[in-house]
TORKOL-4160 file (C-alpha; in steps of 0.2 Angstrom, whole numbers, padded with zeros to 4 digits, m for minus):
242
<pt num="1" X="0348" Y="0488" Z="1269"/>
<pt num="2" X="0352" Y="0471" Z="1260"/>
<pt num="3" X="0342" Y="0457" Z="1262"/>
<pt num="4" X="0348" Y="0449" Z="1277"/>
<pt num="5" X="0343" Y="0465" Z="1288"/>
<pt num="6" X="0327" Y="0464" Z="1276"/>
<pt num="7" X="0321" Y="0447" Z="1283"/>
<pt num="8" X="0326" Y="0452" Z="1302"/>
<pt num="9" X="0315" Y="0470" Z="1297"/>
<pt num="10" X="0301" Y="0458" Z="1294"/>
<pt num="11" X="0305" Y="0445" Z="1307"/>
<pt num="12" X="0300" Y="0459" Z="1320"/>
<pt num="13" X="0284" Y="0467" Z="1312"/>
<pt num="14" X="0280" Y="0449" Z="1312"/>
<pt num="15" X="0282" Y="0446" Z="1329"/>
<pt num="16" X="0277" Y="0463" Z="1334"/>
<pt num="17" X="0261" Y="0459" Z="1327"/>
<pt num="18" X="0261" Y="0440" Z="1334"/>
<pt num="19" X="0262" Y="0448" Z="1351"/>
<pt num="20" X="0247" Y="0464" Z="1347"/>
<pt num="21" X="0235" Y="0452" Z="1341"/>
<pt num="22" X="0239" Y="0439" Z="1356"/>
<pt num="23" X="0238" Y="0454" Z="1369"/>
<pt num="24" X="0222" Y="0458" Z="1362"/>
<pt num="25" X="0214" Y="0438" Z="1362"/>
<pt num="26" X="0222" Y="0435" Z="1380"/>
<pt num="27" X="0211" Y="0453" Z="1384"/>
<pt num="28" X="0196" Y="0449" Z="1376"/>
<pt num="29" X="0194" Y="0433" Z="1383"/>
<pt num="30" X="0200" Y="0440" Z="1401"/>
<pt num="31" X="0183" Y="0453" Z="1399"/>
<pt num="32" X="0172" Y="0437" Z="1391"/>
<pt num="33" X="0177" Y="0428" Z="1411"/>
<pt num="34" X="0175" Y="0444" Z="1419"/>
<pt num="35" X="0158" Y="0446" Z="1413"/>
<pt num="36" X="0152" Y="0431" Z="1414"/>
<pt num="37" X="0159" Y="0431" Z="1435"/>
<pt num="38" X="0155" Y="0447" Z="1438"/>
<pt num="39" X="0163" Y="0455" Z="1453"/>
<pt num="40" X="0170" Y="0443" Z="1469"/>
<pt num="41" X="0165" Y="0448" Z="1487"/>
<pt num="42" X="0168" Y="0437" Z="1504"/>
<pt num="43" X="0161" Y="0424" Z="1512"/>
<pt num="44" X="0164" Y="0414" Z="1525"/>
<pt num="45" X="0166" Y="0393" Z="1526"/>
<pt num="46" X="0168" Y="0383" Z="1542"/>
<pt num="47" X="0184" Y="0377" Z="1541"/>
<pt num="48" X="0182" Y="0363" Z="1552"/>
<pt num="49" X="0165" Y="0351" Z="1556"/>
<pt num="50" X="0156" Y="0364" Z="1570"/>
<pt num="51" X="0143" Y="0357" Z="1585"/>
<pt num="52" X="0127" Y="0367" Z="1588"/>
<pt num="53" X="0128" Y="0382" Z="1599"/>
<pt num="54" X="0146" Y="0384" Z="1595"/>
<pt num="55" X="0153" Y="0402" Z="1596"/>
<pt num="56" X="0158" Y="0407" Z="1581"/>
<pt num="57" X="0178" Y="0415" Z="1577"/>
<pt num="58" X="0191" Y="0414" Z="1564"/>
<pt num="59" X="0198" Y="0399" Z="1571"/>
<pt num="60" X="0182" Y="0387" Z="1566"/>
<pt num="61" X="0178" Y="0401" Z="1549"/>
<pt num="62" X="0189" Y="0404" Z="1532"/>
<pt num="63" X="0187" Y="0419" Z="1524"/>
<pt num="64" X="0184" Y="0414" Z="1502"/>
<pt num="65" X="0181" Y="0425" Z="1488"/>
<pt num="66" X="0168" Y="0419" Z="1475"/>
<pt num="67" X="0158" Y="0429" Z="1460"/>
<pt num="68" X="0144" Y="0438" Z="1470"/>
<pt num="69" X="0132" Y="0429" Z="1456"/>
<pt num="70" X="0135" Y="0414" Z="1463"/>
<pt num="71" X="0129" Y="0419" Z="1481"/>
<pt num="72" X="0114" Y="0424" Z="1489"/>
<pt num="73" X="0118" Y="0441" Z="1499"/>
<pt num="74" X="0113" Y="0430" Z="1515"/>
<pt num="75" X="0131" Y="0425" Z="1514"/>
<pt num="76" X="0141" Y="0443" Z="1512"/>
<pt num="77" X="0145" Y="0444" Z="1531"/>
<pt num="78" X="0161" Y="0452" Z="1540"/>
<pt num="79" X="0168" Y="0444" Z="1552"/>
<pt num="80" X="0162" Y="0459" Z="1564"/>
<pt num="81" X="0144" Y="0452" Z="1560"/>
<pt num="82" X="0149" Y="0434" Z="1562"/>
<pt num="83" X="0161" Y="0434" Z="1579"/>
<pt num="84" X="0155" Y="0426" Z="1594"/>
<pt num="85" X="0139" Y="0421" Z="1585"/>
<pt num="86" X="0130" Y="0404" Z="1586"/>
<pt num="87" X="0122" Y="0391" Z="1573"/>
<pt num="88" X="0108" Y="0381" Z="1581"/>
<pt num="89" X="0111" Y="0366" Z="1573"/>
<pt num="90" X="0128" Y="0358" Z="1568"/>
<pt num="91" X="0136" Y="0363" Z="1553"/>
<pt num="92" X="0149" Y="0352" Z="1541"/>
<pt num="93" X="0167" Y="0358" Z="1534"/>
<pt num="94" X="0165" Y="0369" Z="1520"/>
<pt num="95" X="0147" Y="0376" Z="1524"/>
<pt num="96" X="0146" Y="0394" Z="1520"/>
<pt num="97" X="0137" Y="0402" Z="1533"/>
<pt num="98" X="0123" Y="0415" Z="1529"/>
<pt num="99" X="0111" Y="0426" Z="1543"/>
<pt num="100" X="0098" Y="0414" Z="1540"/>
<pt num="101" X="0108" Y="0400" Z="1550"/>
<pt num="102" X="0111" Y="0413" Z="1563"/>
<pt num="103" X="0103" Y="0414" Z="1580"/>
<pt num="104" X="0097" Y="0428" Z="1585"/>
<pt num="105" X="0106" Y="0438" Z="1594"/>
<pt num="106" X="0101" Y="0444" Z="1614"/>
<pt num="107" X="0087" Y="0459" Z="1612"/>
<pt num="108" X="0087" Y="0462" Z="1630"/>
<pt num="109" X="0087" Y="0475" Z="1641"/>
<pt num="110" X="0100" Y="0479" Z="1654"/>
<pt num="111" X="0091" Y="0474" Z="1667"/>
<pt num="112" X="0082" Y="0461" Z="1656"/>
<pt num="113" X="0085" Y="0439" Z="1661"/>
<pt num="114" X="0082" Y="0427" Z="1649"/>
<pt num="115" X="0075" Y="0412" Z="1655"/>
<pt num="116" X="0069" Y="0396" Z="1649"/>
<pt num="117" X="0054" Y="0384" Z="1653"/>
<pt num="118" X="0044" Y="0372" Z="1647"/>
<pt num="119" X="0025" Y="0374" Z="1646"/>
<pt num="120" X="0013" Y="0361" Z="1639"/>
<pt num="121" X="0011" Y="0363" Z="1620"/>
<pt num="122" X="m0011" Y="0366" Z="1621"/>
<pt num="123" X="m0012" Y="0375" Z="1638"/>
<pt num="124" X="0002" Y="0383" Z="1640"/>
<pt num="125" X="0004" Y="0391" Z="1621"/>
<pt num="126" X="m0008" Y="0382" Z="1610"/>
<pt num="127" X="m0002" Y="0389" Z="1595"/>
<pt num="128" X="m0009" Y="0408" Z="1598"/>
<pt num="129" X="0010" Y="0415" Z="1607"/>
<pt num="130" X="0022" Y="0421" Z="1597"/>
<pt num="131" X="0039" Y="0429" Z="1599"/>
<pt num="132" X="0038" Y="0448" Z="1601"/>
<pt num="133" X="0022" Y="0443" Z="1610"/>
<pt num="134" X="0020" Y="0450" Z="1627"/>
<pt num="135" X="0010" Y="0436" Z="1641"/>
<pt num="136" X="0002" Y="0435" Z="1657"/>
<pt num="137" X="0014" Y="0420" Z="1669"/>
<pt num="138" X="0001" Y="0409" Z="1678"/>
<pt num="139" X="0007" Y="0396" Z="1690"/>
<pt num="140" X="m0007" Y="0384" Z="1699"/>
<pt num="141" X="0000" Y="0376" Z="1715"/>
<pt num="142" X="m0008" Y="0360" Z="1720"/>
<pt num="143" X="0004" Y="0353" Z="1733"/>
<pt num="144" X="0009" Y="0364" Z="1741"/>
<pt num="145" X="0013" Y="0359" Z="1761"/>
<pt num="146" X="0004" Y="0370" Z="1771"/>
<pt num="147" X="m0003" Y="0382" Z="1759"/>
<pt num="148" X="m0021" Y="0382" Z="1750"/>
<pt num="149" X="m0022" Y="0376" Z="1730"/>
<pt num="150" X="m0022" Y="0388" Z="1721"/>
<pt num="151" X="m0016" Y="0398" Z="1707"/>
<pt num="152" X="m0008" Y="0417" Z="1707"/>
<pt num="153" X="m0001" Y="0426" Z="1693"/>
<pt num="154" X="0019" Y="0428" Z="1695"/>
<pt num="155" X="0022" Y="0441" Z="1680"/>
<pt num="156" X="0012" Y="0453" Z="1669"/>
<pt num="157" X="0018" Y="0460" Z="1653"/>
<pt num="158" X="0031" Y="0450" Z="1650"/>
<pt num="159" X="0041" Y="0447" Z="1632"/>
<pt num="160" X="0043" Y="0432" Z="1623"/>
<pt num="161" X="0058" Y="0431" Z="1616"/>
<pt num="162" X="0058" Y="0415" Z="1608"/>
<pt num="163" X="0047" Y="0398" Z="1605"/>
<pt num="164" X="0055" Y="0384" Z="1601"/>
<pt num="165" X="0048" Y="0369" Z="1592"/>
<pt num="166" X="0037" Y="0351" Z="1600"/>
<pt num="167" X="0049" Y="0340" Z="1612"/>
<pt num="168" X="0046" Y="0325" Z="1620"/>
<pt num="169" X="0055" Y="0324" Z="1641"/>
<pt num="170" X="0054" Y="0307" Z="1649"/>
<pt num="171" X="0047" Y="0311" Z="1667"/>
<pt num="172" X="0052" Y="0302" Z="1681"/>
<pt num="173" X="0038" Y="0299" Z="1695"/>
<pt num="174" X="0038" Y="0286" Z="1711"/>
<pt num="175" X="0027" Y="0274" Z="1700"/>
<pt num="176" X="0040" Y="0274" Z="1684"/>
<pt num="177" X="0044" Y="0287" Z="1670"/>
<pt num="178" X="0029" Y="0291" Z="1658"/>
<pt num="179" X="0033" Y="0305" Z="1643"/>
<pt num="180" X="0024" Y="0321" Z="1637"/>
<pt num="181" X="0023" Y="0335" Z="1624"/>
<pt num="182" X="0033" Y="0353" Z="1629"/>
<pt num="183" X="0035" Y="0367" Z="1620"/>
<pt num="184" X="0055" Y="0373" Z="1627"/>
<pt num="185" X="0049" Y="0397" Z="1628"/>
<pt num="186" X="0061" Y="0410" Z="1632"/>
<pt num="187" X="0054" Y="0422" Z="1642"/>
<pt num="188" X="0064" Y="0439" Z="1646"/>
<pt num="189" X="0061" Y="0445" Z="1663"/>
<pt num="190" X="0068" Y="0455" Z="1676"/>
<pt num="191" X="0078" Y="0446" Z="1690"/>
<pt num="192" X="0066" Y="0446" Z="1703"/>
<pt num="193" X="0052" Y="0438" Z="1692"/>
<pt num="194" X="0063" Y="0424" Z="1684"/>
<pt num="195" X="0067" Y="0419" Z="1701"/>
<pt num="196" X="0049" Y="0417" Z="1703"/>
<pt num="197" X="0044" Y="0411" Z="1685"/>
<pt num="198" X="0061" Y="0397" Z="1688"/>
<pt num="199" X="0055" Y="0393" Z="1705"/>
<pt num="200" X="0038" Y="0387" Z="1696"/>
<pt num="201" X="0043" Y="0378" Z="1683"/>
<pt num="202" X="0051" Y="0367" Z="1694"/>
<pt num="203" X="0037" Y="0364" Z="1709"/>
<pt num="204" X="0020" Y="0371" Z="1703"/>
<pt num="205" X="0007" Y="0360" Z="1695"/>
<pt num="206" X="0005" Y="0370" Z="1680"/>
<pt num="207" X="0013" Y="0386" Z="1671"/>
<pt num="208" X="0002" Y="0393" Z="1661"/>
<pt num="209" X="0007" Y="0408" Z="1646"/>
<pt num="210" X="m0010" Y="0420" Z="1647"/>
<pt num="211" X="m0009" Y="0430" Z="1629"/>
<pt num="212" X="m0015" Y="0451" Z="1630"/>
<pt num="213" X="m0022" Y="0459" Z="1622"/>
<pt num="214" X="m0014" Y="0471" Z="1607"/>
<pt num="215" X="m0015" Y="0487" Z="1621"/>
<pt num="216" X="0000" Y="0486" Z="1628"/>
<pt num="217" X="0004" Y="0498" Z="1644"/>
<pt num="218" X="m0017" Y="0496" Z="1647"/>
<pt num="219" X="m0021" Y="0498" Z="1667"/>
<pt num="220" X="m0026" Y="0480" Z="1675"/>
<pt num="221" X="m0026" Y="0484" Z="1692"/>
<pt num="222" X="m0043" Y="0477" Z="1693"/>
<pt num="223" X="m0036" Y="0461" Z="1687"/>
<pt num="224" X="m0037" Y="0444" Z="1699"/>
<pt num="225" X="m0017" Y="0442" Z="1704"/>
<pt num="226" X="m0023" Y="0425" Z="1714"/>
<pt num="227" X="m0036" Y="0415" Z="1717"/>
<pt num="228" X="m0039" Y="0397" Z="1727"/>
<pt num="229" X="m0055" Y="0386" Z="1732"/>
<pt num="230" X="m0061" Y="0394" Z="1746"/>
<pt num="231" X="m0067" Y="0405" Z="1734"/>
<pt num="232" X="m0078" Y="0394" Z="1722"/>
<pt num="233" X="m0092" Y="0394" Z="1737"/>
<pt num="234" X="m0102" Y="0381" Z="1742"/>
<pt num="235" X="m0097" Y="0370" Z="1757"/>
<pt num="236" X="m0081" Y="0363" Z="1759"/>
<pt num="237" X="m0077" Y="0344" Z="1759"/>
<pt num="238" X="m0061" Y="0336" Z="1765"/>
<pt num="239" X="m0053" Y="0329" Z="1749"/>
<pt num="240" X="m0054" Y="0307" Z="1753"/>
<pt num="241" X="m0072" Y="0309" Z="1757"/>
<pt num="242" X="m0089" Y="0308" Z="1750"/>
């Protein structure tokens, strides 16, 4: 082997050593990065601003891979879990969706309908009724032509689906406008009861939710279902007289 061949062999050996060293350095760096980042998971982000109650779909969401250690478990969702769901507030483009942002799916039976009504914060709910509770619904009729002023049991053992926060509404009357505080309550009702409650919510003087004891299914056949002024006893006096 002449000197030129020997130098060539040495250069080949050196190149091989450098290549092997580079390979191990890169492998070590990648392993170090992987150990810090960890496994990746897919999350979904809004591709645009999404208004409240807009159905979610592939048109306004996009999948993004992120390190699992840098996101919460509630953000690891699939498109099938998000398709058609809604968020109750406006979200900006780039926001990562999570399960606790989604409005709960309906838990209605086939013969139930969701009906939302406004009730008085004190007499209607008073902070004692929660989603999942069972209530009776009473309506107070104060001024129905041809009928006595009365309170009626509209329907009993009704499931409360959801309760929203207290809101201020403006009421239009013959004497002007006034404001009142209400709490929107969503109830699960069969169609017939839904009609009765909807009518009462619009025409009754007041609608009340009456909390029930925990013995769901107990026989309450003896409960009074209707009451009017004639049952108070005593002598009736026409309104406006002394």
